[in-house]
A tleap script that builds the chain and sets N, CA, C and O, in Angstrom:
source leaprc.protein.ff14SB
mol = sequence {
  NMET VAL GLU THR ASP VAL ILE SER LEU THR
  ASP ASN ALA ALA ARG ARG VAL ALA GLU ILE
  ALA VAL LYS LEU GLY LYS ALA PRO ILE LEU
  ARG LEU SER VAL GLU GLY GLY GLY CYS SER
  GLY PHE GLN TYR ARG PHE GLY LEU ALA ASP
  THR VAL GLU ALA ASP ASP VAL ARG ALA GLU
  GLY GLU GLY ALA SER LEU VAL VAL ASP PRO
  VAL SER LEU ASP LEU VAL ARG CGLY
}
set mol.1.N position { 110.092 111.023 128.574 }
set mol.1.CA position { 110.160 111.262 127.172 }
set mol.1.C position { 111.090 112.452 126.932 }
set mol.1.O position { 111.025 113.461 127.635 }
set mol.2.N position { 111.934 112.317 125.949 }
set mol.2.CA position { 112.890 113.349 125.583 }
set mol.2.C position { 112.645 113.722 124.139 }
set mol.2.O position { 112.631 112.848 123.272 }
set mol.3.N position { 112.449 115.013 123.858 }
set mol.3.CA position { 112.336 115.431 122.465 }
set mol.3.C position { 113.696 115.868 122.011 }
set mol.3.O position { 114.446 116.490 122.763 }
set mol.4.N position { 114.019 115.540 120.764 }
set mol.4.CA position { 115.376 115.797 120.268 }
set mol.4.C position { 115.399 115.987 118.767 }
set mol.4.O position { 114.434 115.658 118.078 }
set mol.5.N position { 116.485 116.509 118.267 }
set mol.5.CA position { 116.695 116.651 116.821 }
set mol.5.C position { 117.453 115.453 116.253 }
set mol.5.O position { 117.778 115.429 115.066 }
set mol.6.N position { 117.736 114.456 117.101 }
set mol.6.CA position { 118.517 113.304 116.638 }
set mol.6.C position { 117.707 112.429 115.689 }
set mol.6.O position { 118.271 111.821 114.779 }
set mol.7.N position { 116.406 112.357 115.886 }
set mol.7.CA position { 115.527 111.621 114.973 }
set mol.7.C position { 114.461 112.573 114.449 }
set mol.7.O position { 114.171 113.596 115.070 }
set mol.8.N position { 113.885 112.236 113.315 }
set mol.8.CA position { 112.851 113.083 112.777 }
set mol.8.C position { 111.794 112.225 112.071 }
set mol.8.O position { 112.042 111.077 111.702 }
set mol.9.N position { 110.648 112.800 111.903 }
set mol.9.CA position { 109.517 112.151 111.238 }
set mol.9.C position { 108.993 113.148 110.224 }
set mol.9.O position { 108.539 114.231 110.594 }
set mol.10.N position { 109.051 112.797 108.951 }
set mol.10.CA position { 108.579 113.714 107.928 }
set mol.10.C position { 107.052 113.880 108.053 }
set mol.10.O position { 106.369 113.023 108.613 }
set mol.11.N position { 106.543 114.974 107.533 }
set mol.11.CA position { 105.112 115.192 107.580 }
set mol.11.C position { 104.343 114.105 106.826 }
set mol.11.O position { 103.298 113.642 107.284 }
set mol.12.N position { 104.875 113.699 105.658 }
set mol.12.CA position { 104.202 112.616 104.905 }
set mol.12.C position { 104.159 111.327 105.694 }
set mol.12.O position { 103.130 110.652 105.734 }
set mol.13.N position { 105.279 110.978 106.326 }
set mol.13.CA position { 105.314 109.752 107.132 }
set mol.13.C position { 104.360 109.851 108.317 }
set mol.13.O position { 103.665 108.891 108.647 }
set mol.14.N position { 104.332 111.021 108.954 }
set mol.14.CA position { 103.453 111.213 110.104 }
set mol.14.C position { 101.993 111.063 109.695 }
set mol.14.O position { 101.206 110.443 110.410 }
set mol.15.N position { 101.630 111.627 108.549 }
set mol.15.CA position { 100.240 111.497 108.085 }
set mol.15.C position { 99.893 110.030 107.808 }
set mol.15.O position { 98.791 109.574 108.112 }
set mol.16.N position { 100.847 109.304 107.229 }
set mol.16.CA position { 100.593 107.889 106.945 }
set mol.16.C position { 100.444 107.068 108.214 }
set mol.16.O position { 99.567 106.210 108.305 }
set mol.17.N position { 101.301 107.332 109.192 }
set mol.17.CA position { 101.203 106.670 110.492 }
set mol.17.C position { 99.824 106.963 111.124 }
set mol.17.O position { 99.160 106.066 111.644 }
set mol.18.N position { 99.425 108.224 111.063 }
set mol.18.CA position { 98.106 108.603 111.637 }
set mol.18.C position { 96.980 107.870 110.916 }
set mol.18.O position { 96.053 107.388 111.568 }
set mol.19.N position { 97.036 107.772 109.593 }
set mol.19.CA position { 95.995 107.058 108.818 }
set mol.19.C position { 95.924 105.604 109.241 }
set mol.19.O position { 94.836 105.078 109.478 }
set mol.20.N position { 97.069 104.950 109.337 }
set mol.20.CA position { 97.101 103.538 109.713 }
set mol.20.C position { 96.579 103.347 111.131 }
set mol.20.O position { 95.814 102.421 111.403 }
set mol.21.N position { 97.004 104.239 112.036 }
set mol.21.CA position { 96.554 104.162 113.431 }
set mol.21.C position { 95.023 104.284 113.543 }
set mol.21.O position { 94.384 103.565 114.311 }
set mol.22.N position { 94.470 105.188 112.775 }
set mol.22.CA position { 93.002 105.375 112.831 }
set mol.22.C position { 92.322 104.089 112.341 }
set mol.22.O position { 91.355 103.637 112.954 }
set mol.23.N position { 92.811 103.499 111.253 }
set mol.23.CA position { 92.212 102.288 110.725 }
set mol.23.C position { 92.281 101.124 111.720 }
set mol.23.O position { 91.380 100.287 111.767 }
set mol.24.N position { 93.363 101.079 112.517 }
set mol.24.CA position { 93.550 100.000 113.468 }
set mol.24.C position { 93.022 100.338 114.865 }
set mol.24.O position { 93.064 99.503 115.768 }
set mol.25.N position { 92.526 101.563 115.037 }
set mol.25.CA position { 92.013 101.971 116.351 }
set mol.25.C position { 93.101 102.113 117.390 }
set mol.25.O position { 92.868 101.840 118.568 }
set mol.26.N position { 94.286 102.535 116.983 }
set mol.26.CA position { 95.419 102.652 117.886 }
set mol.26.C position { 95.893 104.096 117.972 }
set mol.26.O position { 95.474 104.948 117.190 }
set mol.27.N position { 96.770 104.357 118.931 }
set mol.27.CA position { 97.383 105.673 119.060 }
set mol.27.C position { 98.356 105.882 117.915 }
set mol.27.O position { 98.985 104.920 117.473 }
set mol.28.N position { 98.503 107.105 117.418 }
set mol.28.CA position { 99.413 107.402 116.318 }
set mol.28.C position { 100.862 107.537 116.789 }
set mol.28.O position { 101.482 108.590 116.639 }
set mol.29.N position { 101.381 106.466 117.352 }
set mol.29.CA position { 102.761 106.441 117.873 }
set mol.29.C position { 103.494 105.307 117.177 }
set mol.29.O position { 103.163 104.136 117.366 }
set mol.30.N position { 104.485 105.656 116.376 }
set mol.30.CA position { 105.306 104.668 115.676 }
set mol.30.C position { 106.564 104.442 116.501 }
set mol.30.O position { 107.294 105.383 116.814 }
set mol.31.N position { 106.810 103.175 116.850 }
set mol.31.CA position { 108.014 102.817 117.628 }
set mol.31.C position { 109.040 102.149 116.702 }
set mol.31.O position { 108.717 101.218 115.964 }
set mol.32.N position { 110.264 102.638 116.757 }
set mol.32.CA position { 111.409 102.015 116.117 }
set mol.32.C position { 112.219 101.314 117.197 }
set mol.32.O position { 112.586 101.925 118.200 }
set mol.33.N position { 112.495 100.039 116.992 }
set mol.33.CA position { 113.328 99.303 117.950 }
set mol.33.C position { 114.319 98.442 117.195 }
set mol.33.O position { 114.109 98.103 116.030 }
set mol.34.N position { 115.391 98.095 117.866 }
set mol.34.CA position { 116.418 97.231 117.306 }
set mol.34.C position { 116.522 96.022 118.195 }
set mol.34.O position { 116.641 96.143 119.415 }
set mol.35.N position { 116.476 94.836 117.576 }
set mol.35.CA position { 116.575 93.577 118.328 }
set mol.35.C position { 117.701 92.747 117.752 }
set mol.35.O position { 118.048 92.892 116.580 }
set mol.36.N position { 118.271 91.883 118.562 }
set mol.36.CA position { 119.300 90.972 118.100 }
set mol.36.C position { 118.741 89.986 117.094 }
set mol.36.O position { 117.590 89.565 117.206 }
set mol.37.N position { 119.561 89.610 116.097 }
set mol.37.CA position { 119.132 88.677 115.079 }
set mol.37.C position { 119.397 89.226 113.700 }
set mol.37.O position { 119.880 90.348 113.551 }
set mol.38.N position { 119.084 88.441 112.696 }
set mol.38.CA position { 119.258 88.891 111.321 }
set mol.38.C position { 120.707 88.648 110.868 }
set mol.38.O position { 121.560 88.249 111.661 }
set mol.39.N position { 120.960 88.895 109.591 }
set mol.39.CA position { 122.284 88.644 109.008 }
set mol.39.C position { 123.379 89.497 109.603 }
set mol.39.O position { 124.503 89.021 109.762 }
set mol.40.N position { 123.091 90.748 109.938 }
set mol.40.CA position { 124.105 91.646 110.478 }
set mol.40.C position { 124.135 91.619 111.988 }
set mol.40.O position { 124.911 92.352 112.602 }
set mol.41.N position { 123.298 90.779 112.609 }
set mol.41.CA position { 123.254 90.714 114.056 }
set mol.41.C position { 122.120 91.525 114.657 }
set mol.41.O position { 121.856 91.417 115.855 }
set mol.42.N position { 121.439 92.341 113.847 }
set mol.42.CA position { 120.349 93.186 114.351 }
set mol.42.C position { 119.177 93.166 113.381 }
set mol.42.O position { 119.343 93.029 112.169 }
set mol.43.N position { 117.999 93.307 113.950 }
set mol.43.CA position { 116.774 93.476 113.145 }
set mol.43.C position { 116.119 94.768 113.578 }
set mol.43.O position { 115.998 95.049 114.770 }
set mol.44.N position { 115.699 95.546 112.609 }
set mol.44.CA position { 115.030 96.806 112.877 }
set mol.44.C position { 113.530 96.565 112.809 }
set mol.44.O position { 113.036 95.964 111.854 }
set mol.45.N position { 112.818 97.023 113.801 }
set mol.45.CA position { 111.365 96.809 113.866 }
set mol.45.C position { 110.650 98.144 113.949 }
set mol.45.O position { 111.057 99.047 114.680 }
set mol.46.N position { 109.570 98.246 113.180 }
set mol.46.CA position { 108.648 99.384 113.281 }
set mol.46.C position { 107.289 98.831 113.616 }
set mol.46.O position { 106.883 97.797 113.086 }
set mol.47.N position { 106.590 99.509 114.486 }
set mol.47.CA position { 105.247 99.089 114.862 }
set mol.47.C position { 104.543 100.171 115.655 }
set mol.47.O position { 105.193 101.030 116.249 }
set mol.48.N position { 103.249 100.137 115.668 }
set mol.48.CA position { 102.498 101.094 116.453 }
set mol.48.C position { 102.601 100.747 117.942 }
set mol.48.O position { 102.509 99.584 118.335 }
set mol.49.N position { 102.791 101.763 118.737 }
set mol.49.CA position { 102.946 101.587 120.187 }
set mol.49.C position { 101.716 102.121 120.891 }
set mol.49.O position { 101.078 103.062 120.417 }
set mol.50.N position { 101.386 101.523 122.018 }
set mol.50.CA position { 100.265 101.987 122.807 }
set mol.50.C position { 100.644 103.170 123.706 }
set mol.50.O position { 99.810 104.026 124.001 }
set mol.51.N position { 101.903 103.207 124.133 }
set mol.51.CA position { 102.326 104.260 125.060 }
set mol.51.C position { 103.737 104.725 124.714 }
set mol.51.O position { 104.463 104.086 123.953 }
set mol.52.N position { 104.091 105.855 125.301 }
set mol.52.CA position { 105.455 106.389 125.220 }
set mol.52.C position { 106.084 106.192 126.575 }
set mol.52.O position { 105.527 106.617 127.588 }
set mol.53.N position { 107.242 105.550 126.611 }
set mol.53.CA position { 107.941 105.313 127.862 }
set mol.53.C position { 108.690 106.571 128.311 }
set mol.53.O position { 109.006 107.443 127.501 }
set mol.54.N position { 108.965 106.645 129.602 }
set mol.54.CA position { 109.592 107.849 130.168 }
set mol.54.C position { 110.951 108.159 129.567 }
set mol.54.O position { 111.316 109.329 129.457 }
set mol.55.N position { 111.719 107.130 129.169 }
set mol.55.CA position { 113.044 107.409 128.637 }
set mol.55.C position { 113.117 107.372 127.099 }
set mol.55.O position { 114.206 107.428 126.528 }
set mol.56.N position { 111.963 107.278 126.439 }
set mol.56.CA position { 111.921 107.299 124.981 }
set mol.56.C position { 112.363 108.650 124.447 }
set mol.56.O position { 112.122 109.689 125.062 }
set mol.57.N position { 113.015 108.620 123.292 }
set mol.57.CA position { 113.315 109.814 122.544 }
set mol.57.C position { 112.166 109.942 121.527 }
set mol.57.O position { 111.748 108.948 120.933 }
set mol.58.N position { 111.666 111.158 121.334 }
set mol.58.CA position { 110.441 111.340 120.561 }
set mol.58.C position { 110.599 112.425 119.510 }
set mol.58.O position { 111.182 113.479 119.767 }
set mol.59.N position { 110.066 112.148 118.308 }
set mol.59.CA position { 109.979 113.159 117.251 }
set mol.59.C position { 108.512 113.307 116.909 }
set mol.59.O position { 107.780 112.318 116.865 }
set mol.60.N position { 108.080 114.517 116.668 }
set mol.60.CA position { 106.695 114.807 116.334 }
set mol.60.C position { 106.557 115.152 114.865 }
set mol.60.O position { 107.432 115.791 114.280 }
set mol.61.N position { 105.443 114.722 114.268 }
set mol.61.CA position { 105.106 115.110 112.909 }
set mol.61.C position { 103.653 115.561 112.909 }
set mol.61.O position { 103.078 115.850 113.959 }
set mol.62.N position { 103.074 115.615 111.731 }
set mol.62.CA position { 101.682 116.047 111.599 }
set mol.62.C position { 100.734 114.936 112.084 }
set mol.62.O position { 100.376 114.039 111.322 }
set mol.63.N position { 100.344 115.010 113.334 }
set mol.63.CA position { 99.375 114.073 113.875 }
set mol.63.C position { 99.918 112.738 114.350 }
set mol.63.O position { 99.146 111.839 114.682 }
set mol.64.N position { 101.236 112.595 114.389 }
set mol.64.CA position { 101.809 111.323 114.856 }
set mol.64.C position { 103.175 111.557 115.471 }
set mol.64.O position { 103.763 112.629 115.326 }
set mol.65.N position { 103.676 110.531 116.165 }
set mol.65.CA position { 104.974 110.605 116.827 }
set mol.65.C position { 105.813 109.392 116.433 }
set mol.65.O position { 105.275 108.328 116.126 }
set mol.66.N position { 107.117 109.560 116.443 }
set mol.66.CA position { 108.089 108.509 116.309 }
set mol.66.C position { 108.838 108.416 117.620 }
set mol.66.O position { 109.386 109.417 118.080 }
set mol.67.N position { 108.879 107.240 118.240 }
set mol.67.CA position { 109.579 107.058 119.498 }
set mol.67.C position { 110.615 105.944 119.352 }
set mol.67.O position { 110.424 104.961 118.636 }
set mol.68.N position { 111.732 106.153 120.074 }
set mol.68.CA position { 112.836 105.183 120.042 }
set mol.68.C position { 113.397 105.117 121.464 }
set mol.68.O position { 113.610 106.144 122.109 }
set mol.69.N position { 113.630 103.899 121.938 }
set mol.69.CA position { 114.268 103.766 123.256 }
set mol.69.C position { 115.758 104.126 123.127 }
set mol.69.O position { 116.315 104.030 122.034 }
set mol.70.N position { 116.405 104.535 124.221 }
set mol.70.CA position { 117.796 105.003 124.148 }
set mol.70.C position { 118.774 103.950 123.590 }
set mol.70.O position { 119.683 104.309 122.841 }
set mol.71.N position { 118.614 102.704 123.926 }
set mol.71.CA position { 119.544 101.670 123.427 }
set mol.71.C position { 119.403 101.509 121.907 }
set mol.71.O position { 120.408 101.449 121.200 }
set mol.72.N position { 118.166 101.438 121.401 }
set mol.72.CA position { 117.935 101.328 119.977 }
set mol.72.C position { 118.448 102.577 119.256 }
set mol.72.O position { 119.019 102.484 118.169 }
set mol.73.N position { 118.242 103.734 119.862 }
set mol.73.CA position { 118.723 104.970 119.249 }
set mol.73.C position { 120.226 104.955 119.060 }
set mol.73.O position { 120.711 105.368 118.007 }
set mol.74.N position { 120.973 104.493 120.043 }
set mol.74.CA position { 122.418 104.382 119.902 }
set mol.74.C position { 122.800 103.472 118.752 }
set mol.74.O position { 123.750 103.764 118.027 }
set mol.75.N position { 122.082 102.378 118.571 }
set mol.75.CA position { 122.386 101.426 117.512 }
set mol.75.C position { 122.067 101.970 116.116 }
set mol.75.O position { 122.830 101.730 115.180 }
set mol.76.N position { 120.958 102.693 115.959 }
set mol.76.CA position { 120.633 103.229 114.631 }
set mol.76.C position { 121.479 104.456 114.276 }
set mol.76.O position { 121.643 104.782 113.100 }
set mol.77.N position { 122.008 105.125 115.282 }
set mol.77.CA position { 122.893 106.250 115.007 }
set mol.77.C position { 124.242 105.814 114.494 }
set mol.77.O position { 124.987 106.619 113.935 }
set mol.78.N position { 124.569 104.531 114.679 }
set mol.78.CA position { 125.812 103.991 114.133 }
set mol.78.C position { 126.922 104.075 115.103 }
set mol.78.O position { 128.041 103.662 114.799 }
savepdb mol mol.pdb
quit
C-alpha cells in the first residue's frame, strides 16, 4: 500500500463510505477501478473492498479509505 497526494477522499465522502460500510457489515474501504467497456472504452467502478492490496494507492479520510490499483490510477489521472 502506498499513501499519496495523487488521490484524496473528502471528509464528507469518508463519513458516507463509513456509514454505508457499517450498514452492510463491511470494511470502510472504497475501491475505485477502471475496466474496459462503455462508450469511451472504459467504465469507472466504485465499490466497497474487503482488503487493501500491497500495490494499492490509498487516501485516508474520516473513518474510511479510498484505494486505487496502479493501472486504474494511471487511467483516471488522464
